[in-house]
N, CA, C and O atoms as a GROMACS GRO file, in nm:
protein
  580
    1UNK      N    1   0.619  -6.768   5.310
    1UNK     CA    2   0.663  -6.645   5.374
    1UNK      C    3   0.669  -6.534   5.270
    1UNK      O    4   0.728  -6.552   5.163
    2UNK      N    5   0.608  -6.421   5.300
    2UNK     CA    6   0.609  -6.309   5.206
    2UNK      C    7   0.738  -6.230   5.221
    2UNK      O    8   0.787  -6.211   5.333
    3UNK      N    9   0.794  -6.185   5.111
    3UNK     CA   10   0.918  -6.108   5.119
    3UNK      C   11   0.894  -5.973   5.187
    3UNK      O   12   0.785  -5.917   5.177
    4UNK      N   13   0.996  -5.922   5.256
    4UNK     CA   14   0.979  -5.791   5.322
    4UNK      C   15   0.965  -5.680   5.219
    4UNK      O   16   1.017  -5.688   5.108
    5UNK      N   17   0.894  -5.576   5.259
    5UNK     CA   18   0.877  -5.458   5.174
    5UNK      C   19   0.998  -5.367   5.192
    5UNK      O   20   1.006  -5.292   5.289
    6UNK      N   21   1.091  -5.373   5.098
    6UNK     CA   22   1.216  -5.297   5.109
    6UNK      C   23   1.197  -5.148   5.083
    6UNK      O   24   1.290  -5.069   5.103
    7UNK      N   25   1.080  -5.110   5.038
    7UNK     CA   26   1.057  -4.969   5.006
    7UNK      C   27   0.990  -4.892   5.122
    7UNK      O   28   0.965  -4.773   5.110
    8UNK      N   29   0.962  -4.960   5.232
    8UNK     CA   30   0.899  -4.891   5.346
    8UNK      C   31   0.987  -4.776   5.393
    8UNK      O   32   1.105  -4.797   5.423
    9UNK      N   33   0.933  -4.656   5.400
    9UNK     CA   34   1.014  -4.541   5.442
    9UNK      C   35   1.076  -4.560   5.580
    9UNK      O   36   1.191  -4.520   5.601
   10UNK      N   37   1.005  -4.620   5.675
   10UNK     CA   38   1.060  -4.637   5.809
   10UNK      C   39   1.177  -4.735   5.808
   10UNK      O   40   1.273  -4.716   5.882
   11UNK      N   41   1.170  -4.840   5.725
   11UNK     CA   42   1.281  -4.935   5.716
   11UNK      C   43   1.403  -4.866   5.653
   11UNK      O   44   1.516  -4.886   5.697
   12UNK      N   45   1.378  -4.786   5.550
   12UNK     CA   46   1.487  -4.713   5.486
   12UNK      C   47   1.552  -4.616   5.583
   12UNK      O   48   1.675  -4.604   5.587
   13UNK      N   49   1.471  -4.546   5.660
   13UNK     CA   50   1.525  -4.451   5.758
   13UNK      C   51   1.606  -4.525   5.865
   13UNK      O   52   1.716  -4.481   5.900
   14UNK      N   53   1.555  -4.636   5.915
   14UNK     CA   54   1.627  -4.713   6.018
   14UNK      C   55   1.764  -4.756   5.964
   14UNK      O   56   1.865  -4.745   6.033
   15UNK      N   57   1.764  -4.807   5.840
   15UNK     CA   58   1.891  -4.850   5.783
   15UNK      C   59   1.987  -4.733   5.766
   15UNK      O   60   2.105  -4.745   5.800
   16UNK      N   61   1.940  -4.621   5.715
   16UNK     CA   62   2.027  -4.504   5.696
   16UNK      C   63   2.086  -4.459   5.830
   16UNK      O   64   2.204  -4.424   5.837
   17UNK      N   65   2.006  -4.459   5.934
   17UNK     CA   66   2.054  -4.416   6.066
   17UNK      C   67   2.159  -4.514   6.121
   17UNK      O   68   2.260  -4.472   6.177
   18UNK      N   69   2.135  -4.645   6.104
   18UNK     CA   70   2.234  -4.745   6.148
   18UNK      C   71   2.363  -4.729   6.070
   18UNK      O   72   2.472  -4.730   6.126
   19UNK      N   73   2.349  -4.715   5.938
   19UNK     CA   74   2.466  -4.702   5.852
   19UNK      C   75   2.546  -4.576   5.889
   19UNK      O   76   2.668  -4.582   5.900
   20UNK      N   77   2.476  -4.466   5.907
   20UNK     CA   78   2.545  -4.340   5.943
   20UNK      C   79   2.621  -4.354   6.074
   20UNK      O   80   2.733  -4.304   6.086
   21UNK      N   81   2.561  -4.422   6.172
   21UNK     CA   82   2.630  -4.440   6.300
   21UNK      C   83   2.755  -4.528   6.281
   21UNK      O   84   2.861  -4.498   6.335
   22UNK      N   85   2.741  -4.637   6.205
   22UNK     CA   86   2.856  -4.723   6.182
   22UNK      C   87   2.968  -4.648   6.109
   22UNK      O   88   3.085  -4.666   6.141
   23UNK      N   89   2.932  -4.567   6.013
   23UNK     CA   90   3.033  -4.489   5.941
   23UNK      C   91   3.098  -4.385   6.032
   23UNK      O   92   3.219  -4.363   6.026
   24UNK      N   93   3.018  -4.320   6.116
   24UNK     CA   94   3.071  -4.219   6.207
   24UNK      C   95   3.164  -4.281   6.311
   24UNK      O   96   3.258  -4.216   6.357
   25UNK      N   97   3.140  -4.406   6.348
   25UNK     CA   98   3.225  -4.472   6.448
   25UNK      C   99   3.342  -4.546   6.382
   25UNK      O  100   3.423  -4.607   6.451
   26UNK      N  101   3.351  -4.542   6.250
   26UNK     CA  102   3.457  -4.611   6.176
   26UNK      C  103   3.598  -4.568   6.214
   26UNK      O  104   3.687  -4.653   6.217
   27UNK      N  105   3.625  -4.440   6.242
   27UNK     CA  106   3.763  -4.402   6.275
   27UNK      C  107   3.824  -4.482   6.390
   27UNK      O  108   3.945  -4.505   6.391
   28UNK      N  109   3.743  -4.523   6.485
   28UNK     CA  110   3.794  -4.605   6.597
   28UNK      C  111   3.849  -4.738   6.543
   28UNK      O  112   3.955  -4.783   6.585
   29UNK      N  113   3.777  -4.801   6.450
   29UNK     CA  114   3.821  -4.928   6.393
   29UNK      C  115   3.943  -4.907   6.303
   29UNK      O  116   4.037  -4.987   6.306
   30UNK      N  117   3.941  -4.802   6.225
   30UNK     CA  118   4.054  -4.774   6.135
   30UNK      C  119   4.180  -4.746   6.218
   30UNK      O  120   4.289  -4.790   6.181
   31UNK      N  121   4.166  -4.676   6.328
   31UNK     CA  122   4.281  -4.648   6.415
   31UNK      C  123   4.341  -4.778   6.470
   31UNK      O  124   4.463  -4.792   6.477
   32UNK      N  125   4.255  -4.872   6.508
   32UNK     CA  126   4.302  -5.002   6.556
   32UNK      C  127   4.385  -5.072   6.448
   32UNK      O  128   4.489  -5.130   6.477
   33UNK      N  129   4.337  -5.066   6.326
   33UNK     CA  130   4.409  -5.129   6.215
   33UNK      C  131   4.541  -5.057   6.187
   33UNK      O  132   4.646  -5.121   6.175
   34UNK      N  133   4.534  -4.925   6.177
   34UNK     CA  134   4.654  -4.848   6.143
   34UNK      C  135   4.764  -4.864   6.247
   34UNK      O  136   4.883  -4.861   6.213
   35UNK      N  137   4.726  -4.881   6.374
   35UNK     CA  138   4.828  -4.898   6.478
   35UNK      C  139   4.906  -5.028   6.458
   35UNK      O  140   5.012  -5.047   6.517
   36UNK      N  141   4.852  -5.117   6.376
   36UNK     CA  142   4.917  -5.245   6.346
   36UNK      C  143   4.970  -5.249   6.202
   36UNK      O  144   5.019  -5.353   6.156
   37UNK      N  145   4.962  -5.137   6.131
   37UNK     CA  146   5.008  -5.132   5.993
   37UNK      C  147   4.915  -5.205   5.898
   37UNK      O  148   4.959  -5.252   5.792
   38UNK      N  149   4.786  -5.217   5.934
   38UNK     CA  150   4.690  -5.290   5.852
   38UNK      C  151   4.588  -5.196   5.790
   38UNK      O  152   4.568  -5.084   5.836
   39UNK      N  153   4.525  -5.243   5.683
   39UNK     CA  154   4.420  -5.168   5.614
   39UNK      C  155   4.286  -5.240   5.635
   39UNK      O  156   4.284  -5.354   5.682
   40UNK      N  157   4.175  -5.174   5.602
   40UNK     CA  158   4.046  -5.243   5.610
   40UNK      C  159   4.042  -5.372   5.526
   40UNK      O  160   3.980  -5.470   5.568
   41UNK      N  161   4.106  -5.373   5.408
   41UNK     CA  162   4.110  -5.496   5.329
   41UNK      C  163   4.190  -5.605   5.399
   41UNK      O  164   4.154  -5.722   5.392
   42UNK      N  165   4.299  -5.566   5.466
   42UNK     CA  166   4.376  -5.664   5.544
   42UNK      C  167   4.286  -5.726   5.652
   42UNK      O  168   4.292  -5.846   5.678
   43UNK      N  169   4.205  -5.642   5.713
   43UNK     CA  170   4.114  -5.688   5.818
   43UNK      C  171   4.015  -5.790   5.762
   43UNK      O  172   3.988  -5.893   5.823
   44UNK      N  173   3.962  -5.759   5.646
   44UNK     CA  174   3.866  -5.850   5.582
   44UNK      C  175   3.930  -5.988   5.562
   44UNK      O  176   3.867  -6.090   5.588
   45UNK      N  177   4.055  -5.989   5.517
   45UNK     CA  178   4.126  -6.115   5.496
   45UNK      C  179   4.151  -6.183   5.630
   45UNK      O  180   4.127  -6.303   5.644
   46UNK      N  181   4.198  -6.108   5.726
   46UNK     CA  182   4.230  -6.162   5.858
   46UNK      C  183   4.109  -6.231   5.922
   46UNK      O  184   4.122  -6.337   5.984
   47UNK      N  185   3.991  -6.171   5.906
   47UNK     CA  186   3.871  -6.227   5.967
   47UNK      C  187   3.811  -6.341   5.885
   47UNK      O  188   3.716  -6.406   5.930
   48UNK      N  189   3.865  -6.367   5.766
   48UNK     CA  190   3.819  -6.477   5.682
   48UNK      C  191   3.900  -6.603   5.707
   48UNK      O  192   3.849  -6.715   5.696
   49UNK      N  193   4.028  -6.585   5.740
   49UNK     CA  194   4.118  -6.699   5.753
   49UNK      C  195   4.101  -6.769   5.888
   49UNK      O  196   4.044  -6.715   5.982
   50UNK      N  197   4.152  -6.893   5.892
   50UNK     CA  198   4.144  -6.975   6.010
   50UNK      C  199   4.284  -7.026   6.044
   50UNK      O  200   4.367  -7.042   5.954
   51UNK      N  201   4.311  -7.050   6.170
   51UNK     CA  202   4.443  -7.101   6.210
   51UNK      C  203   4.456  -7.250   6.183
   51UNK      O  204   4.565  -7.299   6.153
   52UNK      N  205   4.346  -7.322   6.194
   52UNK     CA  206   4.350  -7.467   6.180
   52UNK      C  207   4.330  -7.514   6.037
   52UNK      O  208   4.398  -7.606   5.991
   53UNK      N  209   4.237  -7.453   5.966
   53UNK     CA  210   4.200  -7.500   5.831
   53UNK      C  211   4.260  -7.408   5.724
   53UNK      O  212   4.218  -7.294   5.709
   54UNK      N  213   4.358  -7.461   5.651
   54UNK     CA  214   4.416  -7.386   5.540
   54UNK      C  215   4.320  -7.395   5.421
   54UNK      O  216   4.260  -7.499   5.395
   55UNK      N  217   4.308  -7.283   5.348
   55UNK     CA  218   4.215  -7.278   5.234
   55UNK      C  219   4.288  -7.231   5.110
   55UNK      O  220   4.379  -7.149   5.119
   56UNK      N  221   4.248  -7.282   4.994
   56UNK     CA  222   4.313  -7.241   4.868
   56UNK      C  223   4.288  -7.093   4.836
   56UNK      O  224   4.180  -7.040   4.861
   57UNK      N  225   4.390  -7.029   4.783
   57UNK     CA  226   4.378  -6.887   4.746
   57UNK      C  227   4.264  -6.866   4.648
   57UNK      O  228   4.192  -6.767   4.659
   58UNK      N  229   4.246  -6.956   4.552
   58UNK     CA  230   4.138  -6.942   4.455
   58UNK      C  231   4.001  -6.939   4.521
   58UNK      O  232   3.913  -6.862   4.482
   59UNK      N  233   3.982  -7.024   4.621
   59UNK     CA  234   3.855  -7.027   4.694
   59UNK      C  235   3.834  -6.896   4.770
   59UNK      O  236   3.724  -6.842   4.775
   60UNK      N  237   3.942  -6.846   4.830
   60UNK     CA  238   3.933  -6.719   4.903
   60UNK      C  239   3.899  -6.606   4.806
   60UNK      O  240   3.817  -6.519   4.838
   61UNK      N  241   3.961  -6.606   4.691
   61UNK     CA  242   3.934  -6.500   4.591
   61UNK      C  243   3.785  -6.500   4.554
   61UNK      O  244   3.723  -6.394   4.547
   62UNK      N  245   3.729  -6.617   4.531
   62UNK     CA  246   3.585  -6.625   4.498
   62UNK      C  247   3.501  -6.573   4.614
   62UNK      O  248   3.405  -6.499   4.592
   63UNK      N  249   3.536  -6.611   4.735
   63UNK     CA  250   3.461  -6.564   4.852
   63UNK      C  251   3.466  -6.412   4.865
   63UNK      O  252   3.367  -6.348   4.902
   64UNK      N  253   3.581  -6.354   4.836
   64UNK     CA  254   3.599  -6.209   4.848
   64UNK      C  255   3.550  -6.134   4.725
   64UNK      O  256   3.546  -6.011   4.727
   65UNK      N  257   3.512  -6.205   4.620
   65UNK     CA  258   3.467  -6.139   4.498
   65UNK      C  259   3.580  -6.069   4.426
   65UNK      O  260   3.561  -5.965   4.364
   66UNK      N  261   3.700  -6.128   4.434
   66UNK     CA  262   3.816  -6.068   4.369
   66UNK      C  263   3.880  -6.168   4.275
   66UNK      O  264   3.842  -6.286   4.273
   67UNK      N  265   3.976  -6.122   4.198
   67UNK     CA  266   4.049  -6.215   4.112
   67UNK      C  267   4.164  -6.276   4.194
   67UNK      O  268   4.205  -6.218   4.294
   68UNK      N  269   4.217  -6.391   4.151
   68UNK     CA  270   4.324  -6.457   4.227
   68UNK      C  271   4.448  -6.370   4.248
   68UNK      O  272   4.514  -6.382   4.351
   69UNK      N  273   4.482  -6.284   4.151
   69UNK     CA  274   4.602  -6.200   4.170
   69UNK      C  275   4.583  -6.100   4.283
   69UNK      O  276   4.676  -6.073   4.358
   70UNK      N  277   4.461  -6.046   4.296
   70UNK     CA  278   4.434  -5.954   4.408
   70UNK      C  279   4.438  -6.029   4.540
   70UNK      O  280   4.494  -5.980   4.638
   71UNK      N  281   4.381  -6.148   4.543
   71UNK     CA  282   4.384  -6.230   4.665
   71UNK      C  283   4.529  -6.262   4.702
   71UNK      O  284   4.565  -6.258   4.820
   72UNK      N  285   4.610  -6.293   4.602
   72UNK     CA  286   4.751  -6.323   4.628
   72UNK      C  287   4.821  -6.202   4.687
   72UNK      O  288   4.899  -6.214   4.781
   73UNK      N  289   4.793  -6.084   4.632
   73UNK     CA  290   4.853  -5.959   4.682
   73UNK      C  291   4.812  -5.935   4.828
   73UNK      O  292   4.896  -5.896   4.909
   74UNK      N  293   4.685  -5.958   4.860
   74UNK     CA  294   4.638  -5.939   4.997
   74UNK      C  295   4.705  -6.039   5.092
   74UNK      O  296   4.746  -6.002   5.203
   75UNK      N  297   4.715  -6.162   5.049
   75UNK     CA  298   4.781  -6.265   5.131
   75UNK      C  299   4.928  -6.230   5.149
   75UNK      O  300   4.984  -6.249   5.258
   76UNK      N  301   4.993  -6.180   5.042
   76UNK     CA  302   5.134  -6.138   5.052
   76UNK      C  303   5.152  -6.038   5.167
   76UNK      O  304   5.246  -6.049   5.246
   77UNK      N  305   5.061  -5.941   5.175
   77UNK     CA  306   5.071  -5.838   5.281
   77UNK      C  307   5.065  -5.901   5.420
   77UNK      O  308   5.146  -5.870   5.507
   78UNK      N  309   4.969  -5.991   5.439
   78UNK     CA  310   4.956  -6.054   5.571
   78UNK      C  311   5.072  -6.148   5.600
   78UNK      O  312   5.116  -6.161   5.714
   79UNK      N  313   5.123  -6.213   5.496
   79UNK     CA  314   5.236  -6.302   5.515
   79UNK      C  315   5.361  -6.223   5.556
   79UNK      O  316   5.434  -6.265   5.646
   80UNK      N  317   5.384  -6.109   5.491
   80UNK     CA  318   5.500  -6.024   5.528
   80UNK      C  319   5.489  -5.976   5.672
   80UNK      O  320   5.591  -5.957   5.739
   81UNK      N  321   5.367  -5.956   5.719
   81UNK     CA  322   5.346  -5.910   5.857
   81UNK      C  323   5.349  -6.026   5.956
   81UNK      O  324   5.338  -6.005   6.077
   82UNK      N  325   5.364  -6.148   5.906
   82UNK     CA  326   5.369  -6.264   5.994
   82UNK      C  327   5.232  -6.310   6.044
   82UNK      O  328   5.223  -6.383   6.142
   83UNK      N  329   5.126  -6.265   5.976
   83UNK     CA  330   4.990  -6.295   6.021
   83UNK      C  331   4.928  -6.415   5.950
   83UNK      O  332   4.832  -6.474   5.999
   84UNK      N  333   4.983  -6.451   5.834
   84UNK     CA  334   4.932  -6.564   5.756
   84UNK      C  335   5.050  -6.638   5.697
   84UNK      O  336   5.160  -6.585   5.685
   85UNK      N  337   5.022  -6.764   5.660
   85UNK     CA  338   5.127  -6.842   5.597
   85UNK      C  339   5.067  -6.927   5.485
   85UNK      O  340   4.952  -6.970   5.492
   86UNK      N  341   5.149  -6.949   5.383
   86UNK     CA  342   5.110  -7.028   5.267
   86UNK      C  343   5.184  -7.160   5.268
   86UNK      O  344   5.296  -7.170   5.319
   87UNK      N  345   5.119  -7.261   5.212
   87UNK     CA  346   5.185  -7.390   5.192
   87UNK      C  347   5.126  -7.454   5.068
   87UNK      O  348   5.012  -7.426   5.031
   88UNK      N  349   5.204  -7.542   5.003
   88UNK     CA  350   5.149  -7.610   4.885
   88UNK      C  351   5.043  -7.711   4.929
   88UNK      O  352   5.052  -7.771   5.036
   89UNK      N  353   4.943  -7.730   4.844
   89UNK     CA  354   4.838  -7.827   4.872
   89UNK      C  355   4.893  -7.967   4.851
   89UNK      O  356   4.965  -7.992   4.753
   90UNK      N  357   4.862  -8.059   4.940
   90UNK     CA  358   4.905  -8.197   4.917
   90UNK      C  359   4.844  -8.248   4.786
   90UNK      O  360   4.724  -8.234   4.763
   91UNK      N  361   4.926  -8.305   4.703
   91UNK     CA  362   4.876  -8.360   4.577
   91UNK      C  363   4.878  -8.263   4.460
   91UNK      O  364   4.868  -8.306   4.345
   92UNK      N  365   4.890  -8.132   4.487
   92UNK     CA  366   4.896  -8.034   4.377
   92UNK      C  367   4.972  -7.911   4.426
   92UNK      O  368   4.913  -7.819   4.482
   93UNK      N  369   5.101  -7.911   4.403
   93UNK     CA  370   5.185  -7.801   4.452
   93UNK      C  371   5.153  -7.667   4.388
   93UNK      O  372   5.196  -7.563   4.439
   94UNK      N  373   5.078  -7.667   4.277
   94UNK     CA  374   5.040  -7.541   4.213
   94UNK      C  375   4.938  -7.465   4.298
   94UNK      O  376   4.930  -7.342   4.291
   95UNK      N  377   4.860  -7.538   4.377
   95UNK     CA  378   4.757  -7.477   4.462
   95UNK      C  379   4.823  -7.437   4.594
   95UNK      O  380   4.887  -7.518   4.660
   96UNK      N  381   4.804  -7.312   4.630
   96UNK     CA  382   4.860  -7.262   4.757
   96UNK      C  383   4.748  -7.252   4.860
   96UNK      O  384   4.642  -7.195   4.834
   97UNK      N  385   4.775  -7.310   4.977
   97UNK     CA  386   4.681  -7.304   5.089
   97UNK      C  387   4.726  -7.195   5.184
   97UNK      O  388   4.845  -7.172   5.202
   98UNK      N  389   4.629  -7.128   5.245
   98UNK     CA  390   4.659  -7.016   5.334
   98UNK      C  391   4.588  -7.039   5.467
   98UNK      O  392   4.473  -7.083   5.472
   99UNK      N  393   4.659  -7.008   5.575
   99UNK     CA  394   4.597  -7.010   5.707
   99UNK      C  395   4.663  -6.904   5.795
   99UNK      O  396   4.771  -6.853   5.764
  100UNK      N  397   4.596  -6.873   5.904
  100UNK     CA  398   4.650  -6.775   5.999
  100UNK      C  399   4.767  -6.836   6.076
  100UNK      O  400   4.771  -6.957   6.099
  101UNK      N  401   4.859  -6.752   6.114
  101UNK     CA  402   4.964  -6.791   6.207
  101UNK      C  403   4.913  -6.765   6.349
  101UNK      O  404   4.805  -6.709   6.367
  102UNK      N  405   4.990  -6.804   6.447
  102UNK     CA  406   4.954  -6.774   6.586
  102UNK      C  407   4.946  -6.623   6.605
  102UNK      O  408   4.857  -6.573   6.674
  103UNK      N  409   5.040  -6.550   6.544
  103UNK     CA  410   5.037  -6.403   6.553
  103UNK      C  411   4.912  -6.348   6.486
  103UNK      O  412   4.852  -6.252   6.536
  104UNK      N  413   4.871  -6.406   6.374
  104UNK     CA  414   4.750  -6.362   6.305
  104UNK      C  415   4.626  -6.385   6.390
  104UNK      O  416   4.538  -6.300   6.396
  105UNK      N  417   4.622  -6.500   6.455
  105UNK     CA  418   4.508  -6.530   6.542
  105UNK      C  419   4.503  -6.434   6.661
  105UNK      O  420   4.396  -6.386   6.699
  106UNK      N  421   4.619  -6.405   6.718
  106UNK     CA  422   4.626  -6.311   6.831
  106UNK      C  423   4.586  -6.170   6.786
  106UNK      O  424   4.515  -6.099   6.858
  107UNK      N  425   4.632  -6.128   6.668
  107UNK     CA  426   4.597  -5.996   6.615
  107UNK      C  427   4.448  -5.986   6.592
  107UNK      O  428   4.386  -5.885   6.626
  108UNK      N  429   4.390  -6.089   6.535
  108UNK     CA  430   4.245  -6.090   6.511
  108UNK      C  431   4.170  -6.080   6.644
  108UNK      O  432   4.073  -6.005   6.655
  109UNK      N  433   4.212  -6.156   6.744
  109UNK     CA  434   4.148  -6.152   6.876
  109UNK      C  435   4.160  -6.011   6.938
  109UNK      O  436   4.063  -5.960   6.994
  110UNK      N  437   4.279  -5.950   6.928
  110UNK     CA  438   4.299  -5.816   6.983
  110UNK      C  439   4.213  -5.713   6.910
  110UNK      O  440   4.156  -5.624   6.973
  111UNK      N  441   4.204  -5.725   6.777
  111UNK     CA  442   4.120  -5.632   6.701
  111UNK      C  443   3.974  -5.645   6.742
  111UNK      O  444   3.905  -5.545   6.762
  112UNK      N  445   3.926  -5.769   6.755
  112UNK     CA  446   3.786  -5.788   6.796
  112UNK      C  447   3.759  -5.726   6.933
  112UNK      O  448   3.655  -5.665   6.955
  113UNK      N  449   3.855  -5.743   7.024
  113UNK     CA  450   3.840  -5.683   7.156
  113UNK      C  451   3.825  -5.531   7.145
  113UNK      O  452   3.742  -5.472   7.214
  114UNK      N  453   3.904  -5.470   7.060
  114UNK     CA  454   3.895  -5.325   7.039
  114UNK      C  455   3.766  -5.287   6.967
  114UNK      O  456   3.701  -5.189   7.003
  115UNK      N  457   3.729  -5.364   6.864
  115UNK     CA  458   3.606  -5.336   6.790
  115UNK      C  459   3.484  -5.346   6.879
  115UNK      O  460   3.388  -5.271   6.862
  116UNK      N  461   3.487  -5.439   6.974
  116UNK     CA  462   3.371  -5.463   7.061
  116UNK      C  463   3.362  -5.365   7.178
  116UNK      O  464   3.268  -5.373   7.257
  117UNK      N  465   3.456  -5.273   7.190
  117UNK     CA  466   3.444  -5.171   7.295
  117UNK      C  467   3.321  -5.086   7.266
  117UNK      O  468   3.303  -5.037   7.154
  118UNK      N  469   3.239  -5.068   7.365
  118UNK     CA  470   3.113  -4.998   7.347
  118UNK      C  471   3.138  -4.850   7.318
  118UNK      O  472   3.204  -4.781   7.397
  119UNK      N  473   3.086  -4.800   7.206
  119UNK     CA  474   3.097  -4.656   7.180
  119UNK      C  475   3.023  -4.578   7.291
  119UNK      O  476   2.920  -4.623   7.342
  120UNK      N  477   3.076  -4.463   7.326
  120UNK     CA  478   3.016  -4.385   7.435
  120UNK      C  479   2.871  -4.346   7.404
  120UNK      O  480   2.789  -4.333   7.495
  121UNK      N  481   2.839  -4.328   7.275
  121UNK     CA  482   2.701  -4.292   7.239
  121UNK      C  483   2.604  -4.405   7.276
  121UNK      O  484   2.491  -4.379   7.317
  122UNK      N  485   2.649  -4.528   7.260
  122UNK     CA  486   2.564  -4.643   7.295
  122UNK      C  487   2.556  -4.657   7.447
  122UNK      O  488   2.448  -4.678   7.502
  123UNK      N  489   2.670  -4.645   7.514
  123UNK     CA  490   2.673  -4.658   7.660
  123UNK      C  491   2.588  -4.551   7.728
  123UNK      O  492   2.537  -4.573   7.837
  124UNK      N  493   2.573  -4.435   7.664
  124UNK     CA  494   2.497  -4.325   7.724
  124UNK      C  495   2.346  -4.342   7.710
  124UNK      O  496   2.270  -4.267   7.771
  125UNK      N  497   2.302  -4.439   7.631
  125UNK     CA  498   2.158  -4.460   7.614
  125UNK      C  499   2.094  -4.512   7.742
  125UNK      O  500   2.160  -4.580   7.821
  126UNK      N  501   1.967  -4.481   7.764
  126UNK     CA  502   1.897  -4.537   7.880
  126UNK      C  503   1.889  -4.690   7.868
  126UNK      O  504   1.884  -4.742   7.757
  127UNK      N  505   1.889  -4.761   7.980
  127UNK     CA  506   1.886  -4.908   7.978
  127UNK      C  507   1.774  -4.967   7.892
  127UNK      O  508   1.794  -5.069   7.825
  128UNK      N  509   1.657  -4.905   7.892
  128UNK     CA  510   1.546  -4.960   7.813
  128UNK      C  511   1.574  -4.948   7.662
  128UNK      O  512   1.532  -5.034   7.585
  129UNK      N  513   1.644  -4.842   7.621
  129UNK     CA  514   1.681  -4.830   7.479
  129UNK      C  515   1.786  -4.935   7.441
  129UNK      O  516   1.781  -4.992   7.332
  130UNK      N  517   1.879  -4.960   7.531
  130UNK     CA  518   1.981  -5.063   7.506
  130UNK      C  519   1.914  -5.200   7.493
  130UNK      O  520   1.952  -5.280   7.406
  131UNK      N  521   1.816  -5.227   7.577
  131UNK     CA  522   1.743  -5.355   7.568
  131UNK      C  523   1.673  -5.368   7.434
  131UNK      O  524   1.669  -5.476   7.376
  132UNK      N  525   1.617  -5.258   7.384
  132UNK     CA  526   1.552  -5.261   7.253
  132UNK      C  527   1.655  -5.289   7.144
  132UNK      O  528   1.629  -5.370   7.055
  133UNK      N  529   1.770  -5.224   7.150
  133UNK     CA  530   1.876  -5.250   7.052
  133UNK      C  531   1.921  -5.396   7.056
  133UNK      O  532   1.942  -5.458   6.951
  134UNK      N  533   1.936  -5.450   7.175
  134UNK     CA  534   1.977  -5.590   7.188
  134UNK      C  535   1.874  -5.682   7.122
  134UNK      O  536   1.910  -5.775   7.050
  135UNK      N  537   1.746  -5.655   7.146
  135UNK     CA  538   1.641  -5.737   7.083
  135UNK      C  539   1.646  -5.726   6.931
  135UNK      O  540   1.638  -5.826   6.860
  136UNK      N  541   1.659  -5.603   6.882
  136UNK     CA  542   1.660  -5.581   6.737
  136UNK      C  543   1.781  -5.649   6.672
  136UNK      O  544   1.766  -5.723   6.575
  137UNK      N  545   1.900  -5.623   6.726
  137UNK     CA  546   2.019  -5.678   6.663
  137UNK      C  547   2.031  -5.828   6.683
  137UNK      O  548   2.096  -5.895   6.603
  138UNK      N  549   1.971  -5.881   6.787
  138UNK     CA  550   1.966  -6.027   6.803
  138UNK      C  551   1.885  -6.088   6.690
  138UNK      O  552   1.922  -6.192   6.635
  139UNK      N  553   1.774  -6.022   6.654
  139UNK     CA  554   1.692  -6.069   6.540
  139UNK      C  555   1.770  -6.055   6.409
  139UNK      O  556   1.769  -6.146   6.327
  140UNK      N  557   1.835  -5.942   6.391
  140UNK     CA  558   1.908  -5.919   6.265
  140UNK      C  559   2.027  -6.014   6.248
  140UNK      O  560   2.068  -6.041   6.135
  141UNK      N  561   2.081  -6.063   6.358
  141UNK     CA  562   2.198  -6.151   6.351
  141UNK      C  563   2.162  -6.298   6.348
  141UNK      O  564   2.251  -6.383   6.352
  142UNK      N  565   2.033  -6.330   6.343
  142UNK     CA  566   1.992  -6.470   6.331
  142UNK      C  567   2.027  -6.520   6.191
  142UNK      O  568   2.010  -6.448   6.093
  143UNK      N  569   2.076  -6.643   6.182
  143UNK     CA  570   2.105  -6.696   6.048
  143UNK      C  571   1.977  -6.708   5.966
  143UNK      O  572   1.870  -6.738   6.019
  144UNK      N  573   1.989  -6.682   5.837
  144UNK     CA  574   1.873  -6.692   5.748
  144UNK      C  575   1.836  -6.838   5.730
  144UNK      O  576   1.922  -6.926   5.725
  145UNK      N  577   1.708  -6.863   5.722
  145UNK     CA  578   1.661  -7.001   5.703
  145UNK      C  579   1.626  -7.027   5.560
  145UNK      O  580   1.585  -7.138   5.526
   0.00000   0.00000   0.00000
């Protein structure tokens, strides 16, 4: 398989237009977070955690590309809000495991519901344009092989 040509002007334009639209629609997402006293970084953490599977803070820090102290600070914020909880790892109390609480899971579900509300600019498009967007984004959201 040949690698895609990342320098194609049309590909660059398409990406810039998508990015600009996502940035322009960002205030709706930020408002959803702020109404809950959360920040975009809190959201990133919230959408990474799971209610069933607790994960070590060190592993989360690596996934987020941060140092463990920053990850701990982010977890502290969610824990104070009742959205996440820490527990010692069985066999090594120095390792702290983190998972979502029921409130955290509910908050994440509510945020997704708000995030998934169709922006009026998208809803106003003709049906054939929406079908094209669905085809394109379905391709873009396929897992890489």
